[in-house]
N, C-alpha and C positions, 0 to 999 in steps of 0.2 A: 061579678060580669066583664069582659072583656072590653080593653079601650083602645081602639083604634084611634089614629090621625084624625084632626076633623076632615069634613069634605072641604074642599074648595069655595064652594057654594055657601056654608056656614061662614065663612069668614068676612071682617070688613073689607068691604070695595078697595081698598086704597091697598090693602094686604093681600088682596085678589089679583092685581092688577100687578106688583108687585115681584109674586109668585111666578104668576104666568112668561111675564116678559124680563123680568129683572134677572133673576137665576139663567138662564139661557143666554143674558146676554154676556152676562160678567162671566160667567166661567168657560162660556165661548171664547171672547175675547183673553182670557187667562191663559187656556190652553193654545192661542193665535200666538203669544208671545212666549209659549213655552217651547212652540215648533220651532222659534228661531235661537233659543237658549239649548235643548236639549233632546233628540229623539225619544232620550226613555221616558224620561218627564212629559212629553206630548204623551205618549203612548198610556202612560198609567194614569194622568190626567184624565185622558178620552176614556179609559176605562171605566174608570169610578164615574162618569158621567152615565153610564148606564143604570147604576143604583140611582142616579137622577132619575131618570126617564122612568124607571118602574115606579119610583114615589108619587112622581107627579101624577101618573095614572091610580095611583090606589089614592088619592085624593078625589077619586071620583064613582060615582055608586054605580060602574058598570063599563064591559069594556067600549062601546061605543064613546062617551065621554071622554073616558082616556085615551082612545086615538084620535080626540080632534085636541087634546089637550098634547099628546105627542107629538103630531105634526106639526102645532105651533111652534114646541121647545125644538124640536130636532130642526129645523128650518132656521129658528134663531142661531142655535148653538153653532150648525153650519156657517152661516154666514159669518155671525161674528169671530168663529175660528179665523176666517179669510181677513174681517177686517183687522182682528188684532195684528194678525202675524203683518200684515201691509203697512200698519201702522208702528210696529215695532222695527220694520225693513231691515232684519237681521237673513240673509240666507236658511232655508228649512234647513233643517236637522234630521226630518223624516221627509217618507215622499207621499205626495199629495197626487189626488187622480188629474189626467190631465182629460179635457179642461178642468179648472177646480174647480166650475160652477159642481159637475160631476159629488163633490164632499158636499153639497147642500143637498141632491137628491137623493145622495145615500145616509146622512144623518136624518133626513126627513123621515123617510121609509123606517130607518131603524126606531126611532122617536115613536111612530106609528105604532111600530109593534110594541114596544116596551111600554107606551103609555095603553095600549088595548090589556097587554098583558096583567097591567098593576090595577086597572081598572076591573078586569076579570076576576082576579086573586081578592080585592076588596068587597066584590057581590058574593063571591063565597064565603068569605069569611063574615060576613052582617047575616048571610043566611045558616052558617051551621050553629048548631046546639055549643052553647059553653059549656065544656068540662068543668 
């Protein structure tokens, strides 16, 4: 039998909150600090966040749940990129959209898509026969 990562709903409520809120907040803030350190490091970390968005969606039993998780995570991720960058205070080493709020819109939309794809992949994995 194939083992999949646990569904978010099967985890302890405190862990659920930590995963849904903590992951995107902490990683977003880290990306925000990296934005003032190195453009390349910021881009690499942002690209790595794609895996996080997909895997967060994979913790849900379908695309709808994954999309809802994705919009939440994407919104928090983009917001905390800006917060981390503002707290760090260094000049950005990579370009941000103008106005900066468009970054939050973009990460929310991209997060929704990634979460939906992850949830859909989970639903397919659960419905496909094990070889």
